[in-house]
N, C-alpha and C positions, 0 to 999 in steps of 0.2 A: 442508371437504375440500381446497378450492383452496389455502388458506393452508398446510395441512400438506404438500401435494405440492410447493408452491413452495419451502418450506424444505428439504425433503429433496432436491429437485432441485439447489438451490444447494450443499448439502453434497456431493452426489455429484460435481458439476462440479468443485469444489475438490479433492476426493479424487482425481479422475481425473488431475489435473495432476501428481500425485506417482507415477503409475504408472512413470515413468521411473526411479524410485529402487530398483527391485527388485535385490536382491543376495543372495548366499549366506549361510549361517550354520550353526548347529548342525544335527545330523541331524534330519530331519523325520519325523513319524509317517507310515507308509504305509497304515495301516488305521484306519477309524473305524467306530463302531457303527452310524451312520446318516448319510444325507446332511445332516441337520440338524446333527449333531456336527461334520462337516467344515466346513459353512458357518460355524458359530459360531467354530471355530478359525481359519479363514482370515480371516474378517472382523475378529476381534479382533486378529489379528496385523497386518493392514493398518492398522487404526486406530492401533495403537501406533507403527507405522512413520511414519504421517503426523503424529501428534501430537508425536513427539519433536523433529523439527527446528523445527516451528512454535513449540512452547513454549520451546525453547532460545533461539530468536531473541527471543521475548517477554521471557524472563528477562534476556537480555543488554541489550535495549533499556531496560527499566525500571531495571536496575542502572546503566547508563550515565547516564541522566538524573538519577538520584538518588545523587549522591555520587562522581562521577568527573570527571576532566579530559577534556573533549572539544574537539578542534581541528577546525575545518571551514573549507575554502576553496572558493569558487566563482569561477571566472574565465571571462569571456566574451571571446574574441578575435574581432574583426571582420575578415573577409576583404575584399579589395579589391572584389569584386563585390557584396557586401552593402552596403558604404558607397556604392557607385555607385548601387545601387537606391534606398537611402534618400534620397540627395541628389536624385535625379531625380524621385522621386514624393512625398516627404513633407517634406523639410527644405530650407531655403534657405541652409544653411551647408555648407562643405566639411568632410567628416569624415576627410580624409586623415590629420590629426594624431591621430586617435583610434584607438589600436591595441587596447586592451582595457579592460574594466571588471570589477571583482571585489569580493568581500567576504571578509574574513578574520575569523573569530569563534572565540574560545576561551571555554568555560564551565568553571567549577571549582566544586566544592561539597564541604562537609563537613556534620557534624551540625547546625551552627547557621548557617553562612554560605554564601552563593552569590555568585559573581562572574561577570561577563560583560565581555569586552574585544572590541571590534570595530573594524575599519577598512574604509573604502570606498576601494578602490584604482582609480586611473586610470593606464593605461599602466604598471602594476606599482608605482606609487608612491602613498603615502597622500594622499587628498584631505581626509579627515576621520576622526578617531578618537573613540571613546567608551569609557568604563568605567562599570560599574554594580556596586555592592556592596549586598547585601541581608542583613539580620539576620532570619532566619526566625522567631525567637522573639518579637521585638518589632515586626517589620514595618518597622523603620527602613531607608530606602533612600537611598543616596548615589550621586551621578553626577558624572563628570568628562567634559566635552566641550571639549577645548582650543581649538577654533576659536571657541567661544562665551565661555569663561571659563577663566582660568588655574588656578583652584583647584577644590575639590570642593564640590558643591551638595547640600544636604539636600532631597530630594524628598518624603520622608516622615519625620516625627519619630518618636522612640522610643515616643511615646504613640499613634501611629497617625494623628496629624494630617497631612493631605496638603496639598501645594502644588497649584496648578493643573496643573503639569507632572506631578505624581505621582498625580493623581486617578484612582481606580479600580484601582490596581495593588497597594495595600497588602494587601488581603484575599487576592489571588492569591499574593503572595509568601509570606504566612504559612501559607496553607492548602494550596497545591500540593504542597510537600514532604511534608506529613502525609498527603495522599491517596496520593501515590506510595508511601510507606511502608506504607500499608494495603492496597495492591493484592494480590490473591491470589498465592501462590507458584506456581512451576512444578509442584511436587508436588501442591498442592491442585487445580489445574486438571486435571492429568493424572488424578488419582483420580476427579474428577467425570465426565470424558469417558469413561473406561473403565467406570464404574459404569452410566451411563445408556445407553451404546451397547450394553452387554450385555443390558439390558432390551429394547432394540429388536430385537436379533438373535433373541431367544427368542419374539417375537410372530409370526414368520412362519407363515402358514397352510399353506404347501406348499413343500417343498424336495426337488428331485430332482437326479440327476446322471447324466452320460454321458460317454464318451470321444469326443473330437472332434479335428479338425485346425483349429487357429486360425491365421489368415493376415492379414497386413497388407502390402499391396503384394506384393512378390516373396518376402517372408520368411514361413515357415511353421514351426509347432511343434506337436507332439502335446500336447494339453491335456485337462483335466477341466472340463466345463461344468457349473457348479452353478447350477441354475435355482431362483429364489426368488420368492415372491409374497406380497403383503400386501393384504388387503381394507381398505376404508375403515373398517369396524368395528374391525379390529385396530389401525389407526393411531389412531383415537379412543381406544381402550383404552390404547394406549401413552402418549398425551398425558395422559390422566387419571391413570394410574398414576405417571407421572413427576412431575406437579404434586403429587400426594398425598405422594410420597416427598420432594420438595423441602421441603415444609412441616416435616418432621421431621429433615431432614439437618443435622447439626451443623456440617459444613464450610461449607455454604451460609450458615447462621446466622452463623458466625464472620466470613465474608467481608463480608456485608451490614452487620453491626454495626460492624466496623472501618472500613469506608469511610464509613458514616454518621457515626460519631463524628468522623472526620478532617474531614468536610465540615461539621460542626456540626449534623447532623441526628440527634439522639438517638433519635427515633422511627422511624428508617429501617426497622428490621426489622419493627415492627408494621405499618407501611404496606405493606411488601413482602408480608407474609402476607395482608393485606386484599386486595391485588391478586390474589394467587394464589387466594384464596377466590372472588373475583368471577369469575375466569377459569374456575375449576372449575364454578361454578354454570351459566355459559353453556354449557360443554362438555357437562355432564350433561343440561341441558335440551334440547340439540339433538341428543343421541345417537340419538333415535328417528327423526329426519328427515334423517339423513346421506345425502347424494346417493351414488348408486352410483359407485364409483371403485375404483381399485386401483393398486398399484405392482408391477411385475414386472421382474426383472432377471436377467441371466446373468453369473456371474463365471467367467472363463476362467483356470484356474490350472495351473502346471507341477508337476513332481514334487516341488518344494521347497515346495509350498503357497504360492507367490507369485502374486499376481494379474498376469496378462499383459494382460488387457483386461476391459472391462465394457460391457454393453449394457443400458440401463435404459429402461423404458417407463412413463409415467404416464397413467392414464385418469381424467379428472375432469370435472366440470361447471362451466362458466364462466357466472356469472350477471351480467346487466346489466339496467338499467331503461330502457325505451323510453317517452318522453313524447310525447303528441300536442299539438296546438296549444292545447288547453284544460288542459294540464298533468295530464291523466290518464295514469297510467303502467301499463305492462304488463311483468311480469317475463319475461325471455327467458332460457331455459336452453339452453346449447349444449354438447354433448359435445366434449371436447378430448382429443387424443392427443399427448403430447409424448415425445420420446425423446432419449437421450444415448448416444453411442458413444465410447469412449476406449480406447486401447491402445498398448502399446510392445513391440516385439520387437527383439532384437539377436543378432548372431553376433560372432565375434572381430573382424571388420572391416566389418560392416554394421549399420545400424539402420533402423527404420521406426516411425513413430508416427502416430496419427490421433486427432482430437477433433472431434466434430460434435454439434450441437444442432438438433433439428427440432421443428416444431410443425405438426400436421396435415399431415404429409408435406412441408412446405416447410422448406428449410434456413434456420436462423437464423444459426448460426456453423459454419464448416467449416475445420479446420486439418489439414494432412497434410504429411508429409515423409519422404523416404527418401534415405539417403546413406551416407557412409563413416564408420567408427569407428576411432579409434586410442587404445588405452588406455581412458580414461574420457571422451574428447573426441569429439563428433560434429560432422560438417561436411556441409552439403548444402542444397538449396533447400527453402523452406517455402511452401506454398500457403495463403493466408489469405483467407477470404471472410466478410463480415458484411453481410447484406442485399444491397444492390446494390454494395457496396464489395468489390473484389477486388484483392489485393496479392500480389506475389511477393517474399518475403523470403529471406534467406540466413542461415544460422548457420555459424559457423566456430569450431572448437575449443571448443564449448560443453560444459562439464564436467557430466556427468549426476550424478556423485557430489556435486558442489557443490549441484546442485538438490535432491538428496536431503536435504542438511543445511539446506535453506532459504536457501542463499546463491547467488551468481551468479559465474561465471567464464567468459569467452568473448567472442564478438563476434556481434552481430545487425545486419543492414543491410537497408534497403528503398529501392527506387528512388522518387524523387519524381515520376516521369513520370506514374504512375497518379493521384496526388493532384492534379497540376497539369495535367491533360489539356486543360483549357480555356484555359490560359495560352499561347496561340500567337498569332502576328500577323506583321506586316511587320517584317522584320529591320532596316528603315531607322530605326524608332523605337527610341531608346536604351533606354527602360525595357522594351520588349518584348523586345529583344535580351537584356537581363539576365535577364528572366523565362525566356526560352528556355534560357539557361545553367542557371538554377535547376532547370528541369524535367529536366535531364539529370544532376542530382546524386543522390547517395545519402545517406540519413540512416543513420549508423553509430553504434552504441553498443558500446563495448568496455571491458574491464577486469574488476575484481573488486568485489564488494559483499557485506557482511554487516551485522548490526546494530551491530557495533563498529568496522568498518573499511570504508571505501569508497575506491576509486580508479577512477573512471569517466571516460570521455571520449565526448562526443557531438559529431559533426561533420556538417556539411552541405557536401559538396564533391564534385568529380569531378576527372578528370585535367586538365580545361580550366578549371575554375572553383573558387573558394574563397569560401564565404559565411560560415561560422560554425563556431567550435570552442568547446565548453563543457567545462570540466574541473571535476570535483567530487571533492574529497578529504575524508575524515573519518577521524580516528584517536582512540583513547581510551587513557588511561593512568591510573595511580593519582592520587587527589586530592592536590593540593599545598596547602601552608599559605597561608591567605588573610590578608593584612595589611589591615585596615580602617583607612582614614585617620581621624585624630582631629580635625584642624582642618578644619572645614567651614563653609560659608556658607549661610544659608537661601536656597532657590531664589527666593523673592519678591524678595530684594535684587538678585539677578542679573537676573531677568527684568523688573524694573521700570525698568531702564536703557534709555532709548529708543534708545541707540546700539548696544546689544548685538548686534542682528541685522545692522546695517550692518557692524560689526566682523567678524562671522562670515562674511558674504559676501566681505569683503575678504580674510580669511584663506584662504577656500576658493579664491578667484581666484589668490592667490599660490601655493598648493599646485598648482593646475592648470598654472600657468605653469612651475613646476619639473618637472612631469610631461611638458612638451613639447606641451601642448594649444594650438592656435592661438587668436588673439585673438577672432575672430568666434564660435568655438565656446564660448569662455569667456563671452562676452557673453550668448549664448543660455542657458547653464547658470545664469549669475547671475540672469537674468530669471526663470527657474523658481524659484530660491531666494527671490527677493523676492516672487514671487507666492504662495509657500507660507507665508512668515512675515511679510510686510510688512503 
C-alpha cells in the first residue's frame, strides 16, 4: 500500500505543477449524469492537458538526438570578486588574466553517420579542438585532435577492433542510434497514458460534488468541489487489472520488442512478461492482508471544467523493523497521513498559486506566490520552504503559457543571504569581505528554454559585486551532410610516440598565450595537463 500511495503522490505532485496551464477552449458540457461522470470527464481532460506538452518535449528531444544538427555553447565569465575569492582562498596564482572559460559543441547525424565537433574556449579563443566521426553500421570511429596530431586517428576499425583510446565506445556508437530509433512514439505513449488513467478513474469508490468558493490568498472564485476517494482494496484491484492488461497490450509488446532488439536482447519481451507474472503473483498473494489505507482528494473546477486546485490526502501504514542487541526484530507499523495542496487562480491583472506537501501535519515543502499579471506573464515574490530551509524568490515576466507547453520563458531570482547566513566575519579579512559581498548577491536565471532551443543566463551578482555569469545556448536545425575523412592513421601509431603529449602541452600553452592568459596561470594549467597525461 505504501508503494502504491508513494507512486500516486508523485504523479499528483507533478500534475499539480501544471495547474497554471488552465486555459479556455471549446464549449464545455454543463450537466453530467452523475458526480462520477463529471470526475471522469474533468480528470481525463486534465491528463490530456498535462500529457501533451510533456510528450511533445519528449518527442522533440528524441528527434533532436537522433538525426539533427545540434549546436550548444556554454560560457562561464568570471567576475572580479570571484577571482579575488579564489586567489585568496584556493589558488596561488593571479586570475586577473582569466576572463572566461567555455565549450562549443556541434553534433550532426544522419541514418549512418554521426559527428561531433568541440572546442574548449579560454577568453573566447580556442585552447583545444576535437572532431569525432562515427559509422553507426560498422562501429568505425575516427578522431582529430589538432593539438595532439595533425591528421585523423582511427580509434575503432571497421571490424570493431578498438585502440586503447577507443576502448568501450564501439558498442555504444553502434547500438545507441538503434535504441533511439526504437523508443516509443509520442502517439504510443499518449495512448497508453489515456488507456490506463481511464481505468484508474473508474475505480473510485465514492464521488460527490458541491458548490463552493475556492480561494488562494486574496483571490477567490466560485467552483465545483469534486470529492473522490479510493480504498486500498480498490488501488490493489487497479494495480492487478493494469498488470493483467499490460500482458496482452500489443502496444506495450511492440515497444518492448523493438527496444530489446535494438539492444541485442531478443528475449526482452519474454523476460518482461515473466517479471509481470511474478509481480502479479505477489500482488494477488498479498491482497488479503492489505493494510488499511485510502486516497482522498478534492478537485476544484470552474465552469469550464478546468481544475483550479487540488487537495489530496493519503492514509497508509509505514512499516519498519526494530532490532534489539541480539538482532531480534519487531515489526512496527505506524499510521501515516500525507497531504498535498496545489492551486492557481488568476484575474486579468493578478495571480496567486500555492503548492504544499505535508506529512503527519508537518510541512515538507511549501511554495506560495501572489503578484501581478500582464498578458501571460506573472511577476511577484515567491515564498519557498523545504524542511528548515526557507527562501524568498522572485519571478519576473514568467510566461504561464510557456509553462503549459513544457517550456520556460522569464526570470527567477533568489538572494544568497539565506544560503550564506553563516558567512560573516570581520571586514578586515579579505576573504571574509569577499564572502560578505557574495552573501549580498542574487542568483538569477533568465531567458527561454525548450527541448530544441535554449538561451539562458545564470548570474551571481549584485549592484556592488560581480561573481559569475554562465550563459547556455542550444539550437537545432536540419541534419547536414557529413564528410568522413578517408586518410587516417591508427591511433596506436600516434599514441606510441613518447613526445606526443609534450607536443600537446606545448600547443595548448601557445593557444593560451594567444588568448591573453598570464604566464603563471599557464604554468599551473600545464601542470594539470602533465598530471593527467604524463
